[in-house]
N, C-alpha and C positions, 0 to 999 in steps of 0.2 A: 504494500500500500504506500503510495506516494504521500509524503508529508511536506516536502519542500515546495515553495512557490517558485515557479519558473516563468520568465517573461521572454517572449520571442521578439527580437528586433530585426528589422529588414531595411530600415532607412535611418533616420537620425538617431534612433535609440542605439544603433550600433556604435556611434561615435560620441553620443551625448545622452547616456541613459538618465542621468539626473536623480538616481536613487542608489542606495547602498547595494553593493554587489558582493556576494560571497564567492561566486564562481562564474566564469563565462566560458562558453563552449560554442564552437561552430556547430550549427545544427541545420536540419532541413524539415520543412513542412510540405507535405504532399497535397495536391489538389488545389493549390493556390499559386499565383505568380505575383512578383513584385511589379507594380505598374504605376506610372504617372497618370492615374485615373481619377484624381480628386482635385477639384479646384480649391485653392487656398485663399480664403478671404481674411485670414488673420495673420499667420506667421510668415508666409512667403508671397503674399499678395494683399490686395484690398478688395472691398466690395465693388469698387468701381473698376479695378484692374486686377482680377484674380490671377494668382500664380497657380502652380501645380505642385502637389506633393505626392509622395508614394503611398500606396495602400496595397494590401493583399487583395487581389481580385480572384474569385473562384474560376478555375478553368480545368476541365477534365484532362488528365494526363500531365498536368503541370506540376512543378515543384519550385520551392523558393529556399535558397540557402541564405542563412543569416546567422545571428548570434542568439543563443539562449543564455539568459542570465538567471542564476539561482539567487534568490533573495535571502539575506541572513534570517535565521530563525528569530522571531519576535518583531521583524520589520514588515511583515506581510500587510497589515492594515494600513500602515503609513504609506507603503509603496502603492497599494491599490488606490488610495485616495489621491496620491500624487499623479499616478497615471491617468486616472479618470479626469482630473482637472486639466492635464496637459493634452490628452488625446481626444477627449470627448467635448471639446470646446464647442462643437456643433454636433448634430446627430448624423454627420457624414460617416463616422466610424461606428462599427458595432464591436463590442467586446466579445471575444470568443475564447473558449478553452479548446485548444487543438492539440492533437498528438504531434509531438516534436521529437525527431530522431537526433540525439546527440551524436556527433562524430566520434566514433570509437566507443560508444556507450549505449545505454538503454534508450528507450522511447519514454518520454515524460509528457505530462499534460502541461501546456504552457499557455499563459494569457497572451493573446495576440489581438491586434486591432485590424479588422477587415472592413472593406468598403461596404457601405449600405447602398446598393445599386438603385434603391428607390429614392434616394436623396438627390436633390437638385444639384449638388456639388459633384455628383458622379459624371465622369466624362471619359468612359472607357473606350471610346471609338476614335479618339484623336490619332492622326497619323504622326509618325516621328517628326516630320517637318512642322506640323502644327504645334506639337509639344515644344520643339526647340524655339519657335517664335515666341510662344508665351513665356517660357523660362527666361529668355534673354531680356524680355521687356518688363518683368515683374519683380517687385520687392515688397516686403512687409515688415512687421515689427522685429523680426529676427534676421532681417537683411535681404540681400539680393537672392532671388530664386536660384540663380546659377550657382551660388556658393553652396547651397544645399545639395544640388546635383553633384558638384565637384567633390565635396566632402564625402558623400556616400560612395562614389566610384573609387576614390582614393582609399578609403577604409576597407572596402570590399577587397580591393587588390592586395592590401597589406595582410589581410586574413587568408589570402589564397582562394578567394571566392570569385570565380569568373562570372561576369554578367555582360555578355557581348552587346546586348541591346542598350544597356545603360552606358557602356563605354562609347558606343557609336553616337548616342545622343549627346554625351559630353563633348565629343570631338566636334560635332556639328554646332553645338552651342558656342564652343570656343571660336570656331571659324566665324560665325555670325557676329559674335561680340568683339572679336579681335583680341581675345585673351591669349 
């Protein structure tokens, strides 16, 4: 029986969890993929000029590699509160408990934030070129949208997690922005 709380990060949680971490492991979730499918009207964009942020979007046969964080015993309630305040700023995300395969280890149940496809912020059908144009032009209270993309790609690479779609998107954004 699992007693530890695990949290699955696939975007900014990888490089900025914001909560106490007892252990971090590269991990995989099946049936979902990392996607710039959520319009950001708070952190990486505004209501008038929404940016894009990553979400887990359900897809048959897909998988997403990221980082599973084990929360220290006794910090579960505090972590849950923090994550809900951070991630559930709107109802664009749904909180889910998903099976998460730790690299070289067991499968654990992990808290993950997945896209609510019924929410108006969902935009899962944008082309990579449309995504790049939005990311280049957007910024919010946490900074330019492209910084979020670049940080995610950099940290995935440091962990040995390949994401060719994100790497290609980052290259296109750098080209458009002249970075």
